[in-house]
C-alpha angles and dihedrals in degrees: 000000000000117000115193114204124177124192119177117209118207096227136058121267117210115245113260133188148141136171126248110204086166133014128194106224098196120090099201116161104167117114094232141068120270115242118262111290090001117141112255101204120097108251121007126341125271114293099180136027114194134191133200125195098185104058097276102314097112132015139199131185113270109246114232128189112283089233091067114097111224093202106117089349116164137171113221101174137017113191127183108217112253093221102040121031091202092064121083130181120206122193116204139188096233111016105048115229127343126197134198122195096185103059097277101312097113128021134197134183119262102235101211094060116048100147123105128223095079114165103183144324142210136199121220111229118242094014143069093251124129127180122200130189114210142151124247129165092358091302130109111239140188115218120198130205123188092184106054093270103317090117137008138199130185117264103174141006127192112249092226130053121246093031115116133198102244107181142018131195135173120224110248093211100045113019092194085075114084124185126206136176134204135216093251090061101264120146111209129193132195115191094184103060096278099312094119134009137210129201119243131178122337114225125206103257147353110336112217104174145024113198125187112178114224090214090062111017097181087066120088132183128200120198113207116192113239090003114063145244123316122201134203126187091188103064090267098311093114129014136212106233092208094143090066096057105101098210132022138168109275093018129271124249094276091063087069116071105245092006094134093049089095118181100167143013121205121187125212112244094219104039124052091201098051128088147143129231127205106214144155084259093058132256110336124196134201127184098177109058093278098307090125139004141208129192112247109232111246141147090252105103109219092214093053107049137354120250103237101181137021131178143156131233103260094222098036111043092188088064111087131182128197137168131216127164108333095329132102107209122203133187121186094184109051093274101315090117135013141199128198131214104194122192116219094237138096088231121103129228107240103163136044136178129182130199105255093215101064110342090237094113111064130175123204128190116206123193143146 
């Protein structure tokens, strides 16, 4: 059932937007590695994967191969290929990696990786390389494929048990450089396509996301659960300790109840310093690299339900999507009015990914 709701606010909301080439669909926040083949979402595993071909107006269930067991099935990553927008890669908790070559209409298993326990994955542009973060024998591991998933070899293993690799990213200036983070707050960097790794800064908590804006590839953001967003303008060589400043103009994340409970980061396509956060405290907006934040006006009450996902339309930055509970919220005018597509299910929408080419294809993950 689609319920349309329009609420007009009597002030102007600043335009927001950022592109999601990939979105991590899990919402893990524990500071330890999941067990092998253990689901990595909070709560139960994914029950429904939905797809829209008309920008979120209508949805249908995503069709997976009949050989895939849906028992305890979970999607932990959904990545649009950087070289071919028709190709998508899906990481799962129980069925390895799935790939679609027709914009998500048909899926098949990637033969070189059949194990479960996958945390996230990233494709290296202009190559056949694929990096995967997984858990095996109680250790977080990075697996590397040079042939688009036909074969894999191990590139990194955490020195300690019960520490996972939580995020991966490719440098946008030099794609030989790969970044990774761990659940105990360590930033890692490889300058030789994953052959060797050097430790960088250690952050105070569980790192959930590395973001490198394509519009300004020297910038980098690190999202730390229960702590905040860190920014570097020097490709991770030096960091702005903005989260440690107790008071700032406009208020920091701690001034919003639930503001540091960050579930998603969505970066503006036309402004390296602008981004949205999906949090327990609502949709938070920064236009100055995280120096200060405001709450985006919406019909989602922060005290009622957390915002688990947020994204922009890649071609229309004034169009914003957000999810809370079982509802997909959309604004076409920077938050002046909103519409809701609500699923008739007790499940919540905890993950969202948009086709970077036009935003018409949208994937949603629903779970308990």
